[in-house]
C-alpha positions, 0 to 999 in steps of 0.5 A: 626769779628769786626776787619774785619768789621771795616777794610772793613769800612775803605776800602770802605770809602777810595775807595769812597774818591778816586773815588768821583768827586770834580767838582769846583761847588761841592767844592764850594757847600761843603764849602758854597762859594755862591758868584761866577763869570766866566771870559768871553771869546770872540766868535772868535779869536783875535790878541794880541792887541785886546786880551789885550783890551778885558781882560782890559775891561772885566776882572776887572783888578787892576789899569786897566792894564796888569802888564806884558807880554800883548804882549804874550797873544792872544785868539786862536783856541783850540789846543786840541779840542778832548782831554778834561779834563778826564771825561769831554765833548769836548767844542768849542770856543777860548782859551787864549794862553800865549807865553813863548819866547825862553830863557825867564824866570821870568815875565819880559821876557815871560809869563804874569801877572795881578791881577783881583779885583773880589769883592772889596765891600765884604771882602772875607775870603775863595775862590776857583779858577778853570781853565782848562790849556793845555801845548804844546805837548812835553812841556819842563818843565825845572825846573818849572814855575808859574801858576795862583792862588789867592792873597789878601791884601792891598799891590797890588805889594807885595807877589811875586818876593821875597817880603815876606809878614809880615802878614798885607800887603798881601798873594799869593797862585799860582799853579806851575809846577816843573820838569817833570810836578810835581804840587804844590801850591806856596805860599807867607806866613808869616813864623810863627808857625814853617811853614817850619817844617810842613809835605808837606811844602818846604821853598825854599832857594830863595823865596816862600813856596812850598805846597804839591810838587809832589801831582799830575803831569800835562800832556802836549798835553791835557787839565787839570783842576786845582782848588785851595781852600784857607780859611784864618785863623781866628782869625788873631793870629791863624794858622788854614788857609787851602789850598786844591788842586784839579786836574781833579776834585780829591782832591790831597792835603790838607794843614792846620794849615797855617797863611795867615795873622796877621791882619784882613785887609788881605782878598782874593782879586781875581784872580792872573793871573801869569805865566812864567818860573822861577825862576829868573835866566837863569837856569829856561829859556825855550830853545824854544818858547812854550805855555800854554792855558787857558779856563773856569776860575771861582771864588767862594767865601765866607765871612766865614774864616776857622773854622779848629782847630789851628795848636796848636791842632790836624791837621788831617782833616776828609773829610765831605763826608768820615765821612758821609759814615762812619756814614752810614756804621756803622749804617748798620754794627754795628746792624748786629754784636750785 
């Protein structure tokens, strides 16, 4: 009888976990990310030139410029006004279009890249970035491509493009699509604590570290919402950093026991808007001109770092809502069995 009851308890907890909704605001509340900002969009469509001026003046860019691909940016009409994120209502207004010209790969030939300096006065230790993204109908995924994420540290140009971090200069965690739209987090992290041996980690043969590849898949021809939570390790000599990925308001992956830094001078800086096909050779290039679209970009942050146990200890992470449900169910079931 007790075994049956416990099995039912686990089943109910699992069902609740799968069916619960993790909106960006609820995730921010769960992890006490009390500082927040949203990126303004214009009321009407704009040319590429006007789009660049708007972003430079309103999005708090590093060095006050778009690093690469400004000519590939434009605020345009929503291409999928009647196909919102599943479970969400349709919205209106211009969206940010990114163009990838035929034959382009890497940030030097297509897409766009710039760094947002969100909060320069307070050293943020945890942050959540969320945005909605749409891919052209029939989008050709080729081998893969980069998507926006988070970055930080005093080095404003490292931790991408093959520039591996040393633990005191920077880190970056971007989203990425792979073949057939498979999703992952793509990180530049110091290789410490046997990172490449961890389950869910792929240390790529060229650059970067793939985190939980294939834990979800992007859909083309409609809106998707992706949210990325990063909690830096603390103290600096520990490996207790955390990455969580949410797709369409569902937690799809958790990776902990990570070391983002070896010095406390590395903090979360802000949005790392970086998107292009690649990869750094023609095998990644798009065969035709294609686009992605972005809207509802938001950031949440906190001065509190990860409080998870270091990788030297147990690495299983129990979600708070599941634990609370288990306690509640035990309080109901156990008295009936006694």
